[in-house]
N, C-alpha and C positions, 0 to 999 in steps of 0.2 A: 506228366502233370495230369490231374483230373479237369476234364472240361464239362461244364455243366451248363447244357441250355436250357435257359429259363425264361420262361413266358410271363408277363405282367399278369398279375390277377389270377394266380394258377395255383396247382399244389407244389409246385418246385420250392417255394418259401421254405417248406419243412424239409427238403432236403439242404437248402441253406444253413440251415439251424444246425443241421446234423452234421455238414462238413466242417462248421465253426466249431463243434464242440470235439469232432475228431481232430483238429488243427492238424489238419493236410493242407499243403499245397494244392488251389484249384483255381480255375478260370471261369468267368461266367460270360456266356455269350448269350446277348440279352434279344430277344424278340419282342415286339409289339402287336397286340390283338387288334385288328379293324374294328375301329370304333362305331362303325354301323352294324355289321354282324357279328362281334365279339368273336370271332374265327381266328385262330392261330394264322400267320402268314405262310403262303406256299413256301418259303426256305425253308422251313423245318422238315419238309419231306425231303430234303437233301440229307438231311440226319436218320430220319428214320421214316418209313413209308406211310406211317399214320401220320404224321406231321405234328405231333403232340407233344406237350412237356409237361413235367420234368423228362429229359433223356440225358444220361452221363458217356461221355467217352474215356476210357480208362485203359492203358496197355492193349489198345488195340479191338475192345470189347464197346459194341454200343449197347446201352442196356436202358431199357424203356420200363414205366409202370413204378411208380413210388414205393411199393410194398418191394419189389423186385430190386430197387435201386437200393433202399434202406437196409434191406437183408445183406448185399454184397457188399456194399461200404462197413458194415459194422462187422461182417464176418473178415476182411480183409484188412481194416486199419482200427479196428476197436481195441485190440490189445486186451481184449477179456471184459470190454467196458461194456456198457449199454444193449447186452443181452445175456438173459440166464444161461447157467450151463448147459450145453446140450443133454435131452435123457431125463432131464428134471421133469416135475409137474409144473414148475415154474415156466419151462419153456415152452411145452404144450401150452399152458396158457399165453404166452407170451404170442407164439405163432397164430392163436385163433385172434387176437388183438391185429397183428400185421394185417389179415385178411379181412377182417371186420370191417378197417376203416375204409375199404374200398369197394366193399360189397354191401352187405345188410345197412350200414350206417349211412353211406354215400346217397344211395339210390333214391329214397323218398325227400331225402334235403333237397337234393337237385332237382326231381321232379316238382319240388313245393316251389322253388326258386324259378322254374321255366315257366309254371302255370302263372304265377304270380308277374313275371315280366312278359308275357304273351297276353295277360288281361284276360285268359280264356275264361268261361264259366261252366266249364265242363263237370258236373256233378260228380261221376265217377272219380275223375281222375282228382279231384280236389280233397273229396273223403279219404280217398286212398292216401293220397299224400297227407294229410292231416293225420289220418288213425297211425301211419307206418312210421312216420316222425316222431311223434308221440312215444309210441310203444320204443323205439329205439333208444331215444336220448333219456326215456326213464328208466331204461337198462342200463343205460352207459351210465347215469348219476347213480344208480344203485349199488354198480359194482366199485364204486369210489367210495362208498361207506367206510367211515375210518381210515382211510388210506392218502398217503400224499402223492403216491404213482400208481398207474396200472397192475404193474406186476412187481412185486416184491417191493423195497423200500429205495431204490435208486433209479434215475433216468434210462430208460429203455427206448428201443427202437416203436414201441408200441405208443408210447407218449409223443414220440416226433409225430409218427402218423396220426394219430387221434387229436393231436392239436388243430389239425387242419378241422377237424369236425367242430372242435370248441369254437374255433373263429366263426364259423357258417352261422352256428346257435349265436353266438353273440353279436354279431351283425345284423342278426333278425330280431333282436331285442329280446331275445326269449331266456339269455342265460340265467336273470335274475329269478327265474322258475325253479330252478334246481340248484340247491343249497351245496350240493357235493361237486358240482361244475364249477360253481362260483370259487371254491375254497381250491379246487385244481387248477383253473386258469391262473388264479394268484402265485399258486406252486409253481407253475411253467415260466411265469414272468419273473420269477425269481433269480431266474437264471440269466446272467450277464448277457451270455450269447445268444440266447433269444431275441433282446432287443437287437444286437448287432445285426441278426439274421431280417428283422424289422426295417433297421435302417437302409439296408444293402437293398431291399426288395422295393422300398420307396424310391430310392436311388434311382432304379431302371423302369418304375413305374410309368 
């Protein structure tokens, strides 16, 4: 059975959603952040040296990083769903979105969150975070024009990965500025197991 090491308020919610959509047996091992430092507990280092989440265990493998986990689970358990055919132009686009979510997209968003949380008034960091966030989210929004999903016309790993980005933008109260993202968020929420994942995450929060 797959074991998901889940940390509250982390990227692992999208892995819960993916596991639910795959309809595979899995177990959640829950961890809580330190309420003062917001850091993960040291116990997670017993699973992976970096002590971060999500991490999964499956068939003797320990796999970290959301994109790698998503790719692994879909390849092994997807039964032809949730990813385009390898070697096609859609597959290349799909791979780019898998990596975009945890590289170009996430950095300015997290930087903006940390600057706000710290109350810092560093002009360079604030300016960089604001400009890059606007650029990244505007690009994301533009790529959704006339589309229900990021790649093709069905739910794929790209959507699981980018759902976390949508959540950050939504929690920041900025989603309404991007009409395509609003429609995309509604499309993601039309999936019953999206809400199942939310309920499971809330259970361990």
